[in-house]
C-alpha positions, -999 to +999 in steps of 0.1 A: +001+000+001+014+033-008+022+060+019+011+086-008-008+088-040-001+117-061-027+127-089-009+141-119+024+135-135+035+171-145+059+192-130+044+197-095+032+162-093+063+143-101+084+168-083+064+160-051+067+123-058+101+122-063+108+141-030+085+119-011+103+089-023+137+102-014+123+105+021+116+069+020+081+068+013+061+045-007+045+064-038+023+062-067+017+086-093-017+084-111-023+103-148-044+089-173-024+109-198+009+098-185+040+117-175+040+149-192+005+145-209-006+181-200+009+216-198+042+202-185+047+182-218+052+214-236+084+226-257+096+259-244+114+249-211+124+284-198+136+285-162+141+322-157+140+345-126+119+376-121+132+410-122+155+414-092+139+442-075+107+447-052+118+417-035+091+395-022+086+357-008+076+345-043+107+358-060+128+347-029+110+310-033+116+309-071+154+324-068+162+295-041+144+268-065+165+283-096+196+282-077+192+247-065+181+235-101+216+226-114+221+199-087+184+189-086+185+179-123+217+162-121+204+142-092+172+129-110+192+119-138+219+100-118+188+082-100+166+074-130+192+074-159+172+098-179+185+135-188+163+165-187+182+186-209+192+210-181+218+236-186+222+271-170+228+290-204+219+326-192+196+348-212+197+379-232+172+406-235+174+437-256+175+474-241+151+499-258+163+533-251+185+554-225+159+551-198+159+512-201+196+511-204+199+532-170+170+509-152+189+478-164+224+487-147+206+499-116+191+464-115+223+449-120+237+466-088+203+451-070+208+417-083+242+416-064+225+417-033+193+398-039+213+372-059+235+367-031+265+375-055+262+340-071+247+353-104+247+386-125+223+408-143+246+427-164+247+451-193+266+438-225+272+446-259+253+428-287+272+399-305+266+377-330+240+359-312+212+378-295+180+399-306+182+433-321+186+460-299+180+497-305+207+508-282+232+479-293+230+468-257+216+437-241+208+427-206+225+394-199+216+373-168+237+343-157+207+327-136+184+316-163+186+279-172+166+258-196+153+223-198+131+201-221+099+197-204+088+164-220+124+150-211+118+163-178+089+147-171+106+114-183+134+119-161+112+124-128+092+095-136+122+072-141+138+086-108+106+081-090+104+045-106+141+037-097+133+047-059+106+020-059+078+041-066+050+037-093+037+057-122+005+046-139-026+056-156-048+047-131-053+030-095-070+034-060-062+062-038-040+054-009-026+071+019-021+109+018-033+123-015-015+154-034-035+168-059-013+183-088-039+181-119-030+214-135-059+231-154-083+205-146-076+206-108-084+245-109-118+235-122-124+207-094-111+234-066-134+262-079-163+237-078-156+226-046-152+262-031-180+277-049-159+303-067-133+303-092-099+302-075-081+300-110-083+292-147-071+277-173-046+298-200-038+286-235-004+287-246+011+280-282+044+273-290+066+260-315+100+242-323+127+251-350+154+235-367+182+255-356+214+245-334+222+270-309+224+246-277+253+261-261+241+295-264+221+318-241+183+320-247+168+351-255+136+371-245+125+398-270+093+411-284+073+392-256+087+356-272+109+335-255+138+320-279+152+286-259+179+266-278+179+231-264+203+200-260+189+182-289+201+212-315+165+224-317+152+260-307+115+262-291+096+296-296+071+305-273+044+313-261+010+329-265-013+336-232-051+330-243-079+334-220-105+328-245-103+299-270-124+271-288-097+242-290-071+239-263-048+219-282-050+235-318-025+259-332-036+288-354-024+325-366-016+335-331+014+311-332+024+320-368+026+357-350+049+345-325+073+326-348+074+359-370+080+380-338+109+356-330+123+358-365+125+396-367+140+397-331+165+372-339+177+373-377+196+341-371+162+322-372+147+336-403+151+307-425+150+280-398+122+254-405+093+249-382+096+212-369+064+212-346+039+232-333+021+226-297-007+241-276-021+231-241-034+247-211-015+261-184-031+265-148-030+300-135-042+306-098-062+337-092-031+355-072-008+343-101+010+325-072+012+286-069-016+273-047+002+249-022-008+230+009-035+212+028-070+210+010-091+231+034-117+206+048-105+176+034-082+158+058-052+138+043-056+157+010-032+183-003-028+208-033+002+215-056-011+237-085-011+270-102+025+267-117+013+285-145+048+298-166+072+290-136+059+257-130+093+239-138+112+268-123+099+261-088+091+225-090+123+214-071+111+232-041+074+226-045+083+189-041+103+195-009+079+218+007+050+194+000+071+162+010+080+182+044+043+189+049+027+156+039+052+133+056+065+152+085+039+177+091+062+205+086+047+237+071+071+256+050+046+269+025+056+307+020+029+335+024+008+340-003+013+304-018-016+287+004-049+273-012-069+296+011-049+328-001-070+322-034-103+316-019 
């Protein structure tokens, strides 16, 4: 019999299962779609920090998770034998004008303190790889990393199984239950509490045939450009509140690809290899929803990752495992389920 049942084999669910299994718990993960069958099976994989200013618990939580990510994904690979395609390659962003240039330099000073001297937010001159920039300068941060979402789910699932856990398409609920069911889970939570606690936001992204695997990712024209370890580049994404088909791609993705090619001329002739669309869970407060399910003893929630799910997943797993297995509550202020009610 399992000590913990995790519903949902995405970034949050698998990270929770892995953290519990690492602590010696008997774990089962149930998801009818399999690992990465929902939003966590996307293609973008940007692990990027918030701007280093106006520090708050959410930014501190994210920083700690991003700082730990390299060791975490290496450990996952060593445990299960599957790579997530992780690399801390940094990120480049264009600087539009003199005012933005001054602000970028000021944030560079703030980052020295907030990022504990471990990573830099710096102004650099544009080189051969990078976005078009009106000033000729770019922001370069060394904290940002990348991974392949689908491969990361496979890596976590393999690690859970290597630790004796089960990952299946169905089964009976046993032990404590962690609900990490993404957009569908937000619907369930909203119905349970009689009010909307979050919503599904559709995202569309694409994969291009261009090998820049060792180069920094780019954020320009509100588009992410992520070079991956397999010699492709991911482009994303849209944020759609109104849609008919959650898995269909359309002209909005064509626009994203066009903006990416305009911002990064090196991609102008790159062939589109794949197009992807899916629903991402956005909690009402935009912060993750973590902790006990109010009124349901033995049930817990890990939801609302939205655009930062993989970036914070390593720490989400640790927080839920400590709570479920040891009764230690490390959920930050503003991240609790009831904060969205």
